[in-house]
C-alpha atoms as a printed R data frame, in Angstrom:
    type eleno elety resid chain resno       x      y       z
1   ATOM     1    CA   UNK     A     1 -30.668 25.146  -2.199
2   ATOM     2    CA   UNK     A     2 -31.637 21.535  -1.680
3   ATOM     3    CA   UNK     A     3 -31.474 19.088  -4.571
4   ATOM     4    CA   UNK     A     4 -34.999 18.323  -5.838
5   ATOM     5    CA   UNK     A     5 -34.416 14.581  -5.557
6   ATOM     6    CA   UNK     A     6 -33.391 14.892  -1.904
7   ATOM     7    CA   UNK     A     7 -36.403 17.103  -1.157
8   ATOM     8    CA   UNK     A     8 -38.719 14.607  -2.862
9   ATOM     9    CA   UNK     A     9 -37.233 11.764  -0.821
10  ATOM    10    CA   UNK     A    10 -37.771 13.709   2.397
11  ATOM    11    CA   UNK     A    11 -41.379 14.331   1.382
12  ATOM    12    CA   UNK     A    12 -41.902 10.605   0.764
13  ATOM    13    CA   UNK     A    13 -40.362  9.806   4.152
14  ATOM    14    CA   UNK     A    14 -42.254 12.510   6.057
15  ATOM    15    CA   UNK     A    15 -44.915 10.198   7.508
16  ATOM    16    CA   UNK     A    16 -42.457  7.582   8.753
17  ATOM    17    CA   UNK     A    17 -39.765 10.007   9.858
18  ATOM    18    CA   UNK     A    18 -36.612 10.163   7.743
19  ATOM    19    CA   UNK     A    19 -33.262  8.875   8.899
20  ATOM    20    CA   UNK     A    20 -29.918  9.220   7.195
21  ATOM    21    CA   UNK     A    21 -29.992  5.555   6.148
22  ATOM    22    CA   UNK     A    22 -33.486  5.830   4.666
23  ATOM    23    CA   UNK     A    23 -32.580  9.051   2.883
24  ATOM    24    CA   UNK     A    24 -29.477  7.428   1.371
25  ATOM    25    CA   UNK     A    25 -31.575  4.492   0.187
26  ATOM    26    CA   UNK     A    26 -34.292  6.715  -1.293
27  ATOM    27    CA   UNK     A    27 -31.763  8.796  -3.235
28  ATOM    28    CA   UNK     A    28 -29.824  5.807  -4.526
29  ATOM    29    CA   UNK     A    29 -26.585  6.677  -2.672
30  ATOM    30    CA   UNK     A    30 -25.841  9.349  -5.309
31  ATOM    31    CA   UNK     A    31 -25.282 12.312  -3.014
32  ATOM    32    CA   UNK     A    32 -22.404 12.970  -0.593
33  ATOM    33    CA   UNK     A    33 -23.101 12.449   3.100
34  ATOM    34    CA   UNK     A    34 -22.624 16.122   4.084
35  ATOM    35    CA   UNK     A    35 -25.349 17.105   1.599
36  ATOM    36    CA   UNK     A    36 -27.736 14.472   2.981
37  ATOM    37    CA   UNK     A    37 -26.956 15.444   6.581
38  ATOM    38    CA   UNK     A    38 -27.625 19.109   5.801
39  ATOM    39    CA   UNK     A    39 -30.942 18.205   4.159
40  ATOM    40    CA   UNK     A    40 -31.907 16.060   7.145
41  ATOM    41    CA   UNK     A    41 -31.078 18.934   9.498
42  ATOM    42    CA   UNK     A    42 -33.293 21.232   7.411
43  ATOM    43    CA   UNK     A    43 -36.071 18.686   7.671
44  ATOM    44    CA   UNK     A    44 -35.703 18.421  11.443
45  ATOM    45    CA   UNK     A    45 -35.762 22.217  11.770
46  ATOM    46    CA   UNK     A    46 -39.042 22.482   9.838
47  ATOM    47    CA   UNK     A    47 -40.681 19.108   9.118
48  ATOM    48    CA   UNK     A    48 -44.002 20.712   8.119
49  ATOM    49    CA   UNK     A    49 -42.315 22.183   5.040
50  ATOM    50    CA   UNK     A    50 -41.936 18.615   3.774
51  ATOM    51    CA   UNK     A    51 -45.466 17.445   4.563
52  ATOM    52    CA   UNK     A    52 -46.715 17.973   1.024
53  ATOM    53    CA   UNK     A    53 -44.878 16.289  -1.802
54  ATOM    54    CA   UNK     A    54 -43.876 18.397  -4.808
55  ATOM    55    CA   UNK     A    55 -46.032 17.894  -7.883
56  ATOM    56    CA   UNK     A    56 -43.208 16.429  -9.955
57  ATOM    57    CA   UNK     A    57 -41.582 13.893  -7.692
58  ATOM    58    CA   UNK     A    58 -38.946 11.714  -9.386
59  ATOM    59    CA   UNK     A    59 -39.032  8.006  -8.646
60  ATOM    60    CA   UNK     A    60 -36.226  6.479  -6.612
61  ATOM    61    CA   UNK     A    61 -33.462  5.269  -8.945
62  ATOM    62    CA   UNK     A    62 -32.371  1.664  -9.214
63  ATOM    63    CA   UNK     A    63 -29.558  0.901  -6.807
64  ATOM    64    CA   UNK     A    64 -27.678 -1.590  -8.978
65  ATOM    65    CA   UNK     A    65 -26.551 -1.939 -12.582
66  ATOM    66    CA   UNK     A    66 -29.435 -1.962 -15.020
67  ATOM    67    CA   UNK     A    67 -28.119 -4.630 -17.365
68  ATOM    68    CA   UNK     A    68 -25.575 -7.380 -17.804
69  ATOM    69    CA   UNK     A    69 -23.396 -5.128 -19.976
70  ATOM    70    CA   UNK     A    70 -23.295 -2.532 -17.178
71  ATOM    71    CA   UNK     A    71 -22.222 -5.230 -14.753
72  ATOM    72    CA   UNK     A    72 -19.515 -6.452 -17.129
73  ATOM    73    CA   UNK     A    73 -18.257 -2.908 -17.587
74  ATOM    74    CA   UNK     A    74 -18.061 -2.414 -13.825
75  ATOM    75    CA   UNK     A    75 -16.251 -5.738 -13.378
76  ATOM    76    CA   UNK     A    76 -13.743 -4.698 -16.049
77  ATOM    77    CA   UNK     A    77 -13.180 -1.339 -14.358
78  ATOM    78    CA   UNK     A    78 -12.637 -3.024 -10.991
79  ATOM    79    CA   UNK     A    79 -10.141 -5.476 -12.504
80  ATOM    80    CA   UNK     A    80  -8.264 -2.603 -14.171
81  ATOM    81    CA   UNK     A    81  -8.128 -0.635 -10.925
82  ATOM    82    CA   UNK     A    82  -6.980 -3.678  -8.956
83  ATOM    83    CA   UNK     A    83  -4.145 -4.207 -11.453
84  ATOM    84    CA   UNK     A    84  -3.178 -0.553 -11.134
85  ATOM    85    CA   UNK     A    85  -3.126 -0.799  -7.328
86  ATOM    86    CA   UNK     A    86  -0.907 -3.875  -7.506
87  ATOM    87    CA   UNK     A    87   1.472 -2.083  -9.883
88  ATOM    88    CA   UNK     A    88   1.629  1.001  -7.658
89  ATOM    89    CA   UNK     A    89   2.279 -1.113  -4.576
90  ATOM    90    CA   UNK     A    90   5.197 -2.774  -6.364
91  ATOM    91    CA   UNK     A    91   6.621  0.598  -7.398
92  ATOM    92    CA   UNK     A    92   6.303  1.903  -3.833
93  ATOM    93    CA   UNK     A    93   8.089 -1.179  -2.509
94  ATOM    94    CA   UNK     A    94  10.934 -0.622  -5.008
95  ATOM    95    CA   UNK     A    95  11.263  3.032  -4.024
96  ATOM    96    CA   UNK     A    96  11.332  2.156  -0.340
97  ATOM    97    CA   UNK     A    97  13.975 -0.516  -0.969
98  ATOM    98    CA   UNK     A    98  16.170  2.043  -2.752
99  ATOM    99    CA   UNK     A    99  16.002  4.405   0.228
100 ATOM   100    CA   UNK     A   100  17.463  1.790   2.608
């Protein structure tokens, strides 16, 4: 079963001809590539099934953070993950040095 948001995006793109890049953009990059590829293959097998848009078609979501607080939260998460990567790299280096 295809996600309703993916189906709606394919319906919106029907006239122009959907591509994987356009489908990713329309769905806000929220779905894994294999799911989008499968949906695109379904479209190519029967494009007429997507000619009419469903009655309740969700709007395309915003691609970026919706507010400054969201952006700050993401920046904090990135900084935390970068620190964790640095720590893990140091621990790996120590373990490799012990093996020699």
